[in-house]
N, C-alpha and C positions, 0 to 999 in steps of 0.2 A: 496399683493393681490395673489402672489404666494402661499404663505403660506396656505392662506383661501381653496383655488382651491383645494389644496393638501388634506387638512383636510377633504372639503367636499366629495371630489371622495373617499378617505378611510370610511369616514360614510357610503356612498351612497354603495360602495365596500362590506361593512361590514351589512349592511341592506340588500341587494340581499343575499347575503350567508346566513344569516338569515334564508330568506324568502326560499329561494331554501329547506335548511334544510328541514324546515319544512314542505315545502311541498314534498320532498321527505320520511319524514317520516309518513307524514299523508295517503299518496298514494302508501306507497311501495308495497302493497300486488296488487295492478293493474298495478302499474310500473313492476313489478315482473314478473306477466301473461303478459304484452307485450314484454318485455325483451327477454325472456327464450327461445324463438326463434331464436333469433338473437343472443345469446348466443351461444348455440348450431348449428346455423348456421357455427360461426366464428371457433367451435369446430373442425367440420366436416371437415371443408374446408381446417383445418390445420392437421387433420389425413392424408386426403386422396391427401392431394397436393403432395406427395413425388410418389404417384401410379400413377395420373395423369400424372407428369413430365415424368416417364417411359413411358409410353402410348404415351405422344408426340414427346418423342426422335424415337420411333417407327413408327414415320409418320404419328399419327393418330391423326384428330385435337383434340384440347381440348376439345370442347362439345360434340363431338362421346365420348372420353376418359371419362368425366363424365358419359355420360348415360351407359355406357357399367359398369363402377361401381355400378351406380345406379340398373341397370337390374340385377347384380350379387347378391346384397343386396336383393332385392326383390323377386328374385328366392329363395334364401335361406330363408326368411322367409316365404314364401307361402309352403315350403317344410316342413318345422317346424311347420307349421300349419295345413299342411293337416296329417301329423305322432302325431303331440302331441293331436290335436283339438280331434280325434274322441276317443283317449285314456280317455280324461278327461271327454267326455261326455258320454261315458261307464261306467267308474267309480262314475260319479255324478247319474247317472239311477242307478248302483248299490246299492249307501247309500241311495238313497230316496227310493227305492225299501224295503232295508232292515231298516230304520228308524222306520216303526210303527211295526214293532216285536220288534227292542229294546225298545220303549216306551213301548210297551203293557208290557213286560218282567218287567221294571222296577213297571209301574202301579200297576200289582197284587201283587208286593212285598210291594210296600209303601199302598196298602189296607191291605195287611196283617198285616204291623204294625200297621195302624190306627185302625184296627180290635183288634189285642192282646192289645194294648192301652185302648180300649174302656171295653173291657171283663176283666180287668187285677182287682185288689184288691186295686191298690192305690185310694190316697184320690182323690176326685173332683178335689182341690187346685192342685195338682200336675198334672194332666191329663190337665187343664184347661193351664196350665203353659207350656205343652208339645206342647199343640195342639197352643198355642200362638205363642212358638218359631216355630213352623214346617211353621206356615204361616208368620212369619215375614220373614224364608228361601226361603220361595215358593215366595214374594215378590222381594227379593235380587238376585234370580236366574232369574227370569221374567225380573228385568231392565237388568241383564246380559246378557241375551241373547239379547232384542232388544238392548242393547248396540252395543252387535258384530255385528249383523245383519246390523246396521246402518255403523258402520267400515266399513263390507264387501263391503256395496253397494257403500259408499264413494271410497274405495281403486278401485274398479270397475270404477267410472268414473274418476278417477284420471288417473287410465290407460287409458284408450279410452283418455280421456285429453292429455295426454302425448304421447299417440300416434301420437296423431294430432300435435302437437308441433313438436313432430321429423317430422314428413311430411313436416308442413311448413319450418322449418329448413332446409330440405333437398332443398326445393326449393330454399329457401333464398340462398342456400350454392353454389346452381351453379352459381349463379349471382357474388359470390364473387372473 
């Protein structure tokens, strides 16, 4: 009877392990999204613990020590944003102001190329082949630009998400 119970126990254990593994594999992205702030919090708590301990040795209560360290990091982040963000905005404005000129010069060069192809003495088959290749290249360029814009937007969204994950991790680390 004991042997049957052991076999049943191991069968149930293997079944639960397999189901758990399947659950983790199936929901890995959602689980990762949930666990990232907790992992970050553990890392933050581990890294900041020696500094908090030093402040505690100076008779500063632990929660005040953590708040002092967080305030320092927040001030450093705000300082970086204050100094870098205006420069970044100016560079983007300058780029947006010069892009129309750049596109206009390329468009003029491209139109001149098309006009020279149309007025050339080449046969119509060669001209049609060239125009077909230009259309194909334009379509590829358009897909690349759209893909690049999508990736850029995705990176911005991921950056914002990571920022909020870090804020959540700091809050969780406070309680560790």
